[in-house]
MDTraj code that builds the backbone (N, CA, C; nanometers):
import mdtraj as md
import numpy as np

residues = "MET ASN ASN LEU LYS PRO LEU MET PRO SER MET LYS ALA LYS THR ARG TYR VAL VAL PHE GLU ILE ILE SER GLU LYS GLU ILE ASP LEU ASP ALA PHE GLU THR THR LEU LEU ASP VAL CYS MET ASP PHE MET GLY ARG MET ALA PHE SER GLU ALA ASP ILE ARG ILE PHE LYS LYS LEU TYR ILE ASN LYS LYS VAL ILE LEU LYS VAL ASN ARG LYS TYR THR SER HIS ILE MET VAL CYS LEU GLY LEU ILE LYS LYS VAL LYS ASN ILE LYS THR ILE ILE LYS SER ILE LYS VAL CYS GLY SER ILE LYS LYS ALA LYS TYR ILE LEU GLU VAL".split()
xyz = np.array([
    [0.7047, -6.3512, 3.7385],
    [0.6573, -6.2205, 3.6957],
    [0.6881, -6.1176, 3.8029],
    [0.7261, -6.0008, 3.7560],
    [0.7535, -5.8922, 3.8485],
    [0.6261, -5.8133, 3.8731],
    [0.5912, -5.7990, 3.9979],
    [0.4765, -5.7173, 4.0331],
    [0.5223, -5.5736, 4.0531],
    [0.4625, -5.4833, 3.9813],
    [0.4998, -5.3433, 3.9933],
    [0.4282, -5.2809, 4.1112],
    [0.5009, -5.2005, 4.1852],
    [0.4409, -5.1305, 4.2978],
    [0.3689, -5.0069, 4.2464],
    [0.2586, -4.9696, 4.3089],
    [0.1904, -4.8471, 4.2667],
    [0.2745, -4.7241, 4.3001],
    [0.2538, -4.6189, 4.2220],
    [0.3280, -4.4954, 4.2447],
    [0.2830, -4.4276, 4.3732],
    [0.3772, -4.3661, 4.4386],
    [0.3434, -4.2865, 4.5572],
    [0.2716, -4.1597, 4.5110],
    [0.1828, -4.1048, 4.5926],
    [0.1107, -3.9836, 4.5519],
    [0.2014, -3.8665, 4.5158],
    [0.3164, -3.8579, 4.5784],
    [0.4079, -3.7474, 4.5479],
    [0.4731, -3.7624, 4.4102],
    [0.4718, -3.8831, 4.3543],
    [0.5337, -3.9076, 4.2244],
    [0.4367, -3.8904, 4.1073],
    [0.3062, -3.8863, 4.1365],
    [0.2072, -3.8743, 4.0305],
    [0.2027, -3.7323, 3.9771],
    [0.1673, -3.7204, 3.8496],
    [0.1529, -3.5881, 3.7881],
    [0.0298, -3.5190, 3.8457],
    [0.0475, -3.3975, 3.8920],
    [-0.0639, -3.3238, 3.9498],
    [-0.1360, -3.2488, 3.8388],
    [-0.2667, -3.2582, 3.8397],
    [-0.3447, -3.1995, 3.7309],
    [-0.4439, -3.0974, 3.7845],
    [-0.4881, -3.0130, 3.6943],
    [-0.5937, -2.9172, 3.7215],
    [-0.7014, -2.9372, 3.6156],
    [-0.8230, -2.9038, 3.6523],
    [-0.9369, -2.9162, 3.5626],
    [-0.9926, -2.7772, 3.5375],
    [-0.9943, -2.7361, 3.4123],
    [-1.0440, -2.6054, 3.3734],
    [-1.1847, -2.6234, 3.3166],
    [-1.2808, -2.5550, 3.3763],
    [-1.4184, -2.5577, 3.3274],
    [-1.4400, -2.4290, 3.2497],
    [-1.4821, -2.4407, 3.1243],
    [-1.5039, -2.3221, 3.0429],
    [-1.6277, -2.3388, 2.9563],
    [-1.6753, -2.2259, 2.9054],
    [-1.7961, -2.2235, 2.8234],
    [-1.7609, -2.1724, 2.6847],
    [-1.8193, -2.2333, 2.5830],
    [-1.7987, -2.1915, 2.4440],
    [-1.9195, -2.1087, 2.4021],
    [-1.8962, -1.9805, 2.3753],
    [-2.0023, -1.8911, 2.3306],
    [-1.9795, -1.8654, 2.1827],
    [-2.0811, -1.8974, 2.0998],
    [-2.0643, -1.8822, 1.9554],
    [-2.1976, -1.8466, 1.8906],
    [-2.1866, -1.8009, 1.7656],
    [-2.3067, -1.7651, 1.6890],
    [-2.3878, -1.8890, 1.6525],
    [-2.3191, -1.9953, 1.6147],
    [-2.3832, -2.1209, 1.5756],
    [-2.3294, -2.2334, 1.6628],
    [-2.3898, -2.3493, 1.6503],
    [-2.3435, -2.4667, 1.7238],
    [-2.2078, -2.5112, 1.6680],
    [-2.1151, -2.5428, 1.7580],
    [-1.9811, -2.5841, 1.7186],
    [-1.9607, -2.7302, 1.7560],
    [-1.9033, -2.8055, 1.6617],
    [-1.8688, -2.9447, 1.6865],
    [-1.7497, -2.9487, 1.7831],
    [-1.7562, -3.0337, 1.8838],
    [-1.6508, -3.0399, 1.9852],
    [-1.5192, -3.0901, 1.9262],
    [-1.5256, -3.1766, 1.8252],
    [-1.4024, -3.2243, 1.7610],
    [-1.3313, -3.1095, 1.6882],
    [-1.4080, -3.0240, 1.6223],
    [-1.3480, -2.9083, 1.5542],
    [-1.2865, -2.8129, 1.6552],
    [-1.3543, -2.7945, 1.7676],
    [-1.2989, -2.7084, 1.8721],
    [-1.1699, -2.7666, 1.9283],
    [-1.1683, -2.8979, 1.9475],
    [-1.0489, -2.9625, 2.0019],
    [-0.9290, -2.9458, 1.9089],
    [-0.9482, -2.9651, 1.7791],
    [-0.8365, -2.9483, 1.6860],
    [-0.7878, -2.8033, 1.6844],
    [-0.8815, -2.7080, 1.6916],
    [-0.8418, -2.5671, 1.6957],
    [-0.7630, -2.5379, 1.8222],
    [-0.8099, -2.5874, 1.9360],
    [-0.7409, -2.5650, 2.0632],
    [-0.6010, -2.6245, 2.0616],
    [-0.5878, -2.7466, 2.0125],
    [-0.4572, -2.8111, 2.0091],
    [-0.3615, -2.7403, 1.9148],
    [-0.4123, -2.6897, 1.8018],
    [-0.3275, -2.6139, 1.7100],
    [-0.2793, -2.4836, 1.7738],
    [-0.3690, -2.4140, 1.8425],
    [-0.3312, -2.2886, 1.9081],
    [-0.2300, -2.3155, 2.0197],
    [-0.2518, -2.4214, 2.0956],
    [-0.1587, -2.4560, 2.2036],
    [-0.0215, -2.4947, 2.1498],
    [-0.0201, -2.5681, 2.0404],
    [0.1074, -2.6075, 1.9796],
    [0.1841, -2.4850, 1.9313],
    [0.1137, -2.3903, 1.8690],
    [0.1792, -2.2687, 1.8212],
    [0.2295, -2.1828, 1.9365],
    [0.1508, -2.1717, 2.0422],
    [0.1853, -2.0837, 2.1526],
    [0.2942, -2.1420, 2.2428],
    [0.2814, -2.2707, 2.2781],
    [0.3719, -2.3297, 2.3764],
    [0.4926, -2.4006, 2.3158],
    [0.4804, -2.4486, 2.1947],
    [0.5879, -2.5275, 2.1362],
    [0.5679, -2.6747, 2.1679],
    [0.6434, -2.7608, 2.1009],
    [0.6227, -2.9053, 2.1132],
    [0.6565, -2.9591, 2.2517],
    [0.7658, -2.9117, 2.3089],
    [0.8093, -2.9664, 2.4374],
    [0.7087, -2.9360, 2.5483],
    [0.6713, -2.8105, 2.5615],
    [0.5756, -2.7717, 2.6655],
    [0.4377, -2.8309, 2.6374],
    [0.4025, -2.8422, 2.5098],
    [0.2735, -2.8997, 2.4722],
    [0.2632, -3.0447, 2.5183],
    [0.3706, -3.1206, 2.5005],
    [0.3676, -3.2607, 2.5427],
    [0.3693, -3.2725, 2.6950],
    [0.4370, -3.1820, 2.7642],
    [0.4401, -3.1851, 2.9102],
    [0.3069, -3.1412, 2.9703],
    [0.2326, -3.0571, 2.8992],
    [0.1048, -3.0067, 2.9503],
    [0.0002, -3.1167, 2.9585],
    [0.0090, -3.2173, 2.8717],
    [-0.0819, -3.3332, 2.8727],
    [-0.2285, -3.2891, 2.8730],
    [-0.2698, -3.2215, 2.7679],
    [-0.4039, -3.1638, 2.7576],
    [-0.5043, -3.2717, 2.7178],
    [-0.6144, -3.2781, 2.7910],
    [-0.7226, -3.3722, 2.7613],
    [-0.8557, -3.3006, 2.7730],
    [-0.9455, -3.3256, 2.6782],
    [-1.0815, -3.2717, 2.6842],
    [-1.1761, -3.3869, 2.7131],
    [-1.2641, -3.3680, 2.8109],
    [-1.3633, -3.4693, 2.8436],
    [-1.4848, -3.4484, 2.7533],
    [-1.4903, -3.5245, 2.6444],
    [-1.5980, -3.5073, 2.5462],
    [-1.7326, -3.5572, 2.5978],
    [-1.7303, -3.6539, 2.6859],
    [-1.8564, -3.7073, 2.7388],
    [-1.9239, -3.6093, 2.8343],
    [-1.8473, -3.5146, 2.8868],
    [-1.9009, -3.4180, 2.9817],
    [-1.9264, -3.2828, 2.9155],
    [-1.9791, -3.2834, 2.7943],
    [-2.0097, -3.1607, 2.7190],
    [-2.1561, -3.1276, 2.7417],
    [-2.1824, -3.0373, 2.8389],
    [-2.3190, -3.0058, 2.8790],
    [-2.3412, -2.8552, 2.8669],
    [-2.4456, -2.8139, 2.7951],
    [-2.4836, -2.6721, 2.7810],
    [-2.3664, -2.5847, 2.7357],
    [-2.2916, -2.6333, 2.6391],
    [-2.1751, -2.5643, 2.5836],
    [-2.0643, -2.5434, 2.6857],
    [-2.0666, -2.6195, 2.7940],
    [-1.9602, -2.6145, 2.8940],
    [-1.8760, -2.7409, 2.8810],
    [-1.7448, -2.7237, 2.8983],
    [-1.6504, -2.8329, 2.8753],
    [-1.5507, -2.8369, 2.9911],
    [-1.5006, -2.9569, 3.0211],
    [-1.3934, -2.9732, 3.1195],
    [-1.2659, -3.0107, 3.0447],
    [-1.1578, -2.9437, 3.0808],
    [-1.0274, -2.9653, 3.0200],
    [-0.9299, -3.0047, 3.1301],
    [-0.8552, -3.1117, 3.1105],
    [-0.7569, -3.1577, 3.2078],
    [-0.6185, -3.1147, 3.1604],
    [-0.5384, -3.0593, 3.2520],
    [-0.4061, -3.0099, 3.2151],
    [-0.3115, -3.0251, 3.3344],
    [-0.1837, -3.0382, 3.3062],
    [-0.0819, -3.0419, 3.4105],
    [-0.0820, -2.9079, 3.4831],
    [-0.0663, -2.9098, 3.6152],
    [-0.0822, -2.7871, 3.6937],
    [0.0207, -2.6794, 3.6612],
    [0.1367, -2.7176, 3.6098],
    [0.2391, -2.6186, 3.5754],
    [0.1999, -2.5358, 3.4529],
    [0.1087, -2.5874, 3.3712],
    [0.0736, -2.5221, 3.2456],
    [-0.0695, -2.4676, 3.2446],
    [-0.1282, -2.4496, 3.3608],
    [-0.2643, -2.3971, 3.3683],
    [-0.2731, -2.2569, 3.3109],
    [-0.1769, -2.1718, 3.3455],
    [-0.1793, -2.0338, 3.2942],
    [-0.1576, -2.0306, 3.1430],
    [-0.0764, -2.1210, 3.0907],
    [-0.0553, -2.1289, 2.9461],
    [-0.1860, -2.1638, 2.8740],
    [-0.2603, -2.2569, 2.9313],
    [-0.3861, -2.2992, 2.8705],
    [-0.4882, -2.1862, 2.8730],
    [-0.4888, -2.1080, 2.9809],
    [-0.5820, -1.9956, 2.9894],
    [-0.5529, -1.8935, 2.8783],
    [-0.4258, -1.8718, 2.8507],
    [-0.3879, -1.7817, 2.7414],
    [-0.4309, -1.8400, 2.6074],
    [-0.4092, -1.9694, 2.5886],
    [-0.4479, -2.0345, 2.4629],
    [-0.5985, -2.0272, 2.4410],
    [-0.6766, -2.0428, 2.5467],
    [-0.8219, -2.0310, 2.5336],
    [-0.8608, -1.8894, 2.4919],
    [-0.7883, -1.7898, 2.5415],
    [-0.8156, -1.6524, 2.5030],
    [-0.7765, -1.6203, 2.3601],
    [-0.6820, -1.6958, 2.3055],
    [-0.6364, -1.6724, 2.1682],
    [-0.7322, -1.7266, 2.0628],
    [-0.8244, -1.8119, 2.1010],
    [-0.9178, -1.8702, 2.0041],
    [-1.0254, -1.7672, 1.9707],
    [-1.0320, -1.7291, 1.8451],
    [-1.1310, -1.6312, 1.7986],
    [-1.2334, -1.6929, 1.7035],
    [-1.1901, -1.7929, 1.6260],
    [-1.2793, -1.8585, 1.5307],
    [-1.2559, -2.0089, 1.5325],
    [-1.3647, -2.0820, 1.5153],
    [-1.3589, -2.2274, 1.4973],
    [-1.4383, -2.2575, 1.3719],
    [-1.3691, -2.3053, 1.2689],
    [-1.4307, -2.3317, 1.1378],
    [-1.5085, -2.2099, 1.0874],
    [-1.4443, -2.0945, 1.0907],
    [-1.5004, -1.9667, 1.0433],
    [-1.6280, -1.9256, 1.1167],
    [-1.6463, -1.9714, 1.2388],
    [-1.7561, -1.9284, 1.3246],
    [-1.6949, -1.8517, 1.4412],
    [-1.7362, -1.7279, 1.4595],
    [-1.6816, -1.6476, 1.5681],
    [-1.7165, -1.7097, 1.7028],
    [-1.6144, -1.7214, 1.7880],
    [-1.6352, -1.7827, 1.9188],
    [-1.5663, -1.7007, 2.0272],
    [-1.6197, -1.7107, 2.1464],
    [-1.5587, -1.6536, 2.2652],
    [-1.5529, -1.7659, 2.3683],
    [-1.4387, -1.7806, 2.4326],
    [-1.4223, -1.8822, 2.5356],
    [-1.4227, -1.8121, 2.6706],
    [-1.5158, -1.8513, 2.7546],
    [-1.5289, -1.7918, 2.8880],
    [-1.4887, -1.8965, 2.9907],
    [-1.3765, -1.8738, 3.0575],
    [-1.3346, -1.9692, 3.1603],
    [-1.4163, -1.9447, 3.2866],
    [-1.4656, -2.0513, 3.3451],
    [-1.5532, -2.0419, 3.4609],
    [-1.4758, -2.0668, 3.5900],
    [-1.3981, -2.1760, 3.5945],
    [-1.3305, -2.2116, 3.7187],
    [-1.2161, -2.3077, 3.6900],
    [-1.1127, -2.3010, 3.7730],
    [-1.0039, -2.3979, 3.7703],
    [-1.0108, -2.4753, 3.9006],
    [-1.0206, -2.6086, 3.8901],
    [-1.0387, -2.6946, 4.0076],
    [-0.9232, -2.7928, 4.0182],
    [-0.9072, -2.8481, 4.1369],
    [-0.8055, -2.9488, 4.1592],
    [-0.8586, -3.0897, 4.1517],
    [-0.9910, -3.1056, 4.1531],
    [-1.0478, -3.2411, 4.1461],
    [-1.1591, -3.2452, 4.0415],
    [-1.1776, -3.3607, 3.9846],
    [-1.2796, -3.3793, 3.8813],
    [-1.4185, -3.3703, 3.9420],
    [-1.4323, -3.4059, 4.0682],
    [-1.5619, -3.4008, 4.1354],
    [-1.6136, -3.2569, 4.1425],
    [-1.5267, -3.1636, 4.1781],
    [-1.5659, -3.0222, 4.1833],
    [-1.5978, -2.9699, 4.0442],
    [-1.5189, -3.0105, 3.9463],
    [-1.5418, -2.9649, 3.8092],
    [-1.6758, -3.0147, 3.7565],
    [-1.7118, -3.1375, 3.7866],
    [-1.8417, -3.1913, 3.7435],
    [-1.9555, -3.1164, 3.8107],
    [-1.9382, -3.0810, 3.9388],
    [-2.0410, -3.0066, 4.0104],
    [-2.0627, -2.8701, 3.9464],
    [-1.9543, -2.8019, 3.9123],
    [-1.9638, -2.6702, 3.8486],
    [-2.0251, -2.6813, 3.7093],
    [-1.9944, -2.7886, 3.6410],
    [-2.0484, -2.8123, 3.5062],
    [-2.1997, -2.8277, 3.5094],
    [-2.2511, -2.8922, 3.6109],
    [-2.3945, -2.9182, 3.6199],
    [-2.4738, -2.8012, 3.6719],
    [-2.4088, -2.7083, 3.7425],
    [-2.4813, -2.5928, 3.8007],
    [-2.5179, -2.4937, 3.6943],
])
top = md.Topology()
chain = top.add_chain()
for i, resn in enumerate(residues, 1):
    res = top.add_residue(resn, chain, resSeq=i)
    for name in ("N", "CA", "C"):
        top.add_atom(name, md.element.get_by_symbol(name[0]), res)
traj = md.Trajectory(xyz[None], top)
């Protein structure tokens, strides 16, 4: 069997964590928000950039309408624009307020809890 060597830190994809808050008239299901976000990102960035952005939402860390989003560092500004483009989720008016962009999940969790 061939043992694979671990990747060097310089070869790993560098990510950023965006902490944002969902402000809405009514309670919004996180799955509905995720589908809306992914649709907006696909329309705005296109398929190639969308796949390179590697967008992930941490559903387990949904506290007080605050969410953590993981994205490739090259596409952080694209994601910020996509968050601003979201006006409605399932016909409920929403505003997305970005709080902070972090380089580590530990900092993002700290900001989420504050």
